[in-house]
C-alpha positions as CSV (number, residue, x, y, z in Angstrom):
1,X,133.2,73.6,81.1
2,X,130.5,71.9,82.3
3,X,128.4,75.5,83.3
4,X,129.0,76.6,79.1
5,X,127.2,73.2,78.4
6,X,125.2,72.6,81.0
7,X,123.8,76.2,79.7
8,X,123.8,75.1,76.1
9,X,121.4,72.3,77.0
10,X,118.7,74.1,78.7
11,X,118.8,76.6,75.3
12,X,118.6,74.0,73.1
13,X,116.5,72.0,74.9
14,X,114.2,74.4,77.0
15,X,114.4,72.0,79.7
16,X,113.5,74.2,82.4
17,X,110.4,75.7,80.3
18,X,107.1,74.4,82.7
19,X,104.7,73.3,80.1
20,X,101.7,74.4,81.0
21,X,98.9,71.6,82.1
22,X,96.6,70.8,79.2
23,X,94.3,68.1,79.6
24,X,91.1,66.3,78.6
25,X,89.8,62.8,78.8
26,X,86.3,61.2,79.0
27,X,84.2,60.5,82.5
28,X,81.1,58.7,83.5
29,X,79.1,59.9,86.9
30,X,78.3,56.9,89.1
31,X,75.4,56.1,88.9
32,X,74.8,56.7,92.9
33,X,75.2,60.8,91.8
34,X,72.2,60.4,89.3
35,X,70.4,58.7,91.9
36,X,70.9,61.3,93.9
37,X,69.8,64.0,91.6
38,X,66.7,62.6,90.8
39,X,65.4,62.9,94.4
40,X,67.3,66.4,94.6
41,X,65.0,67.5,91.9
42,X,61.8,66.9,94.3
43,X,63.0,69.0,97.2
44,X,62.3,72.4,97.9
45,X,66.0,73.7,97.9
46,X,66.3,72.6,94.0
47,X,62.7,73.9,92.9
48,X,63.6,77.0,94.7
49,X,67.1,77.7,92.9
50,X,65.8,76.4,89.4
51,X,63.2,79.2,89.7
52,X,65.6,81.4,91.4
53,X,68.0,80.5,88.4
54,X,65.0,81.2,85.6
55,X,63.7,84.4,87.4
56,X,67.3,86.1,87.2
57,X,67.8,84.7,83.5
58,X,64.4,86.8,82.7
59,X,65.9,89.9,84.4
60,X,69.1,90.2,83.4
61,X,67.3,90.2,79.5
62,X,65.7,93.3,80.8
63,X,68.8,94.9,82.2
64,X,68.6,94.2,85.7
65,X,71.2,92.2,87.7
66,X,70.6,90.0,90.6
67,X,72.2,87.6,92.2
68,X,73.0,84.9,92.0
69,X,74.6,86.4,88.2
70,X,73.4,85.1,85.3
71,X,74.7,85.9,81.7
72,X,72.8,85.8,78.4
73,X,74.4,84.7,75.3
74,X,72.3,85.4,71.8
75,X,73.1,85.4,68.2
76,X,71.4,84.5,65.2
77,X,72.6,80.4,65.4
78,X,73.5,79.9,69.1
79,X,72.0,80.9,72.2
80,X,72.6,80.4,76.0
81,X,72.7,81.7,79.6
82,X,75.8,80.9,82.1
83,X,74.8,81.3,85.8
84,X,77.8,82.1,88.2
85,X,78.6,80.6,91.9
86,X,77.2,82.3,94.4
87,X,75.0,82.8,97.4
88,X,72.3,80.5,97.7
89,X,74.5,78.2,96.0
90,X,77.3,75.8,97.9
91,X,79.4,73.2,96.2
92,X,77.0,70.4,96.6
93,X,74.0,72.0,95.1
94,X,76.2,73.7,91.9
95,X,77.4,69.9,91.1
96,X,73.3,68.7,91.1
97,X,72.4,72.1,89.2
98,X,74.8,71.2,86.6
99,X,73.8,67.4,86.5
100,X,70.0,67.7,86.9
101,X,70.0,70.5,84.3
102,X,71.8,67.4,82.2
103,X,69.1,65.2,83.3
104,X,66.5,67.7,81.9
105,X,67.9,68.1,78.6
106,X,67.6,64.2,78.5
107,X,64.0,64.2,79.0
108,X,63.5,66.7,76.2
109,X,64.7,63.9,74.0
110,X,68.2,64.3,73.3
111,X,71.0,61.9,72.8
112,X,74.3,62.1,74.8
113,X,77.5,62.3,72.2
114,X,80.2,62.9,75.1
115,X,80.9,63.9,78.8
116,X,84.5,65.0,78.9
117,X,86.6,67.2,81.6
118,X,89.7,69.2,80.4
119,X,92.4,70.5,82.9
120,X,93.9,73.7,81.9
121,X,96.7,75.7,83.3
122,X,95.9,79.8,82.6
123,X,97.4,82.5,84.1
124,X,98.6,80.1,87.3
125,X,95.5,79.4,87.6
126,X,94.2,75.6,87.1
127,X,90.7,75.2,85.1
128,X,88.5,72.3,85.1
129,X,85.6,72.2,82.7
130,X,83.5,69.6,82.4
131,X,81.2,69.2,79.2
132,X,78.1,67.4,78.8
133,X,77.2,67.3,75.1
134,X,73.9,66.4,74.1
135,X,72.6,66.3,69.4
136,X,68.7,65.8,68.6
137,X,67.8,61.8,68.7
138,X,68.6,59.9,65.5
139,X,65.6,60.2,63.4
140,X,64.4,57.3,60.4
141,X,62.7,60.3,57.8
142,X,61.1,59.7,53.9
143,X,62.8,61.6,51.4
144,X,62.2,65.0,51.0
145,X,61.0,64.6,54.8
146,X,63.1,67.7,57.3
147,X,65.2,66.4,60.2
148,X,63.8,67.8,63.8
149,X,66.8,69.4,65.3
150,X,64.1,70.4,68.6
151,X,66.8,73.3,70.1
152,X,69.7,72.1,68.3
153,X,72.9,71.3,69.8
154,X,73.1,71.1,73.6
155,X,76.5,71.7,75.5
156,X,76.8,72.2,79.2
157,X,80.0,72.7,81.3
158,X,80.8,73.6,84.4
159,X,83.6,75.5,85.3
160,X,85.7,75.6,88.5
161,X,88.9,77.3,88.8
162,X,91.7,76.2,91.7
163,X,89.1,73.6,92.4
164,X,86.3,76.1,93.2
165,X,83.4,76.2,91.8
166,X,82.9,79.4,89.0
167,X,79.7,79.0,86.7
168,X,78.0,76.9,84.4
169,X,76.9,77.7,81.0
170,X,74.3,76.2,78.9
171,X,74.7,76.8,74.7
172,X,72.3,76.0,72.3
173,X,74.2,75.6,68.9
174,X,71.6,75.3,65.7
175,X,71.7,74.2,62.4
176,X,71.0,76.2,59.3
177,X,71.1,73.5,56.7
178,X,68.1,73.0,54.8
179,X,68.0,69.8,55.5
180,X,66.5,70.3,59.2
181,X,62.9,71.7,60.2
182,X,64.2,75.5,61.9
183,X,64.7,74.9,65.9
184,X,62.6,75.4,68.3
185,X,63.2,79.7,70.2
186,X,65.5,79.6,72.9
187,X,63.1,81.4,75.1
188,X,60.9,77.9,74.4
189,X,64.2,75.6,75.7
190,X,64.8,77.5,79.3
191,X,61.2,77.5,79.7
192,X,60.9,73.5,79.7
193,X,64.6,73.4,81.7
194,X,63.5,75.1,84.3
195,X,59.8,73.8,84.5
196,X,58.8,72.1,87.5
197,X,59.0,68.2,87.3
């Protein structure tokens, strides 16, 4: 009799079904990490990695595949790129590239709206997404004046699978509202992000 009730209880309340991990939280980057990024951005290693990603982005646009692989996203309202975690990156330089890109976006006049991380279980793997979200600065405008959207809203993500780096993705989404000036081009955004400081 006990087995019948146990089986019924499990079926009704689904006590054995494992719920996949799905958790999101806001977090902050340590001040020391940003100081490390400032120093790293001026290093020869950073200069070479930024130049390599920028070169491979332009190669990919002409259908030439180089390593580390760069993927290009293009549509009328959203443009972006992703760079895969491959040699010559190591976990440290990949994280530093991610944080350095976030600092360069701020240097363009953007404001950081959020920084969060999301843990998801997908097909027996745990995917961690760390995401910065940036918007153009808030502006005081006169009546009838259009608002500058710079390059649109920018999302910057670093994805890891089972605690191993996978890729970094940047996506710029433009406003199509009549209240805004047209966004500057994505090519100009890439030039500004990857120019050596």
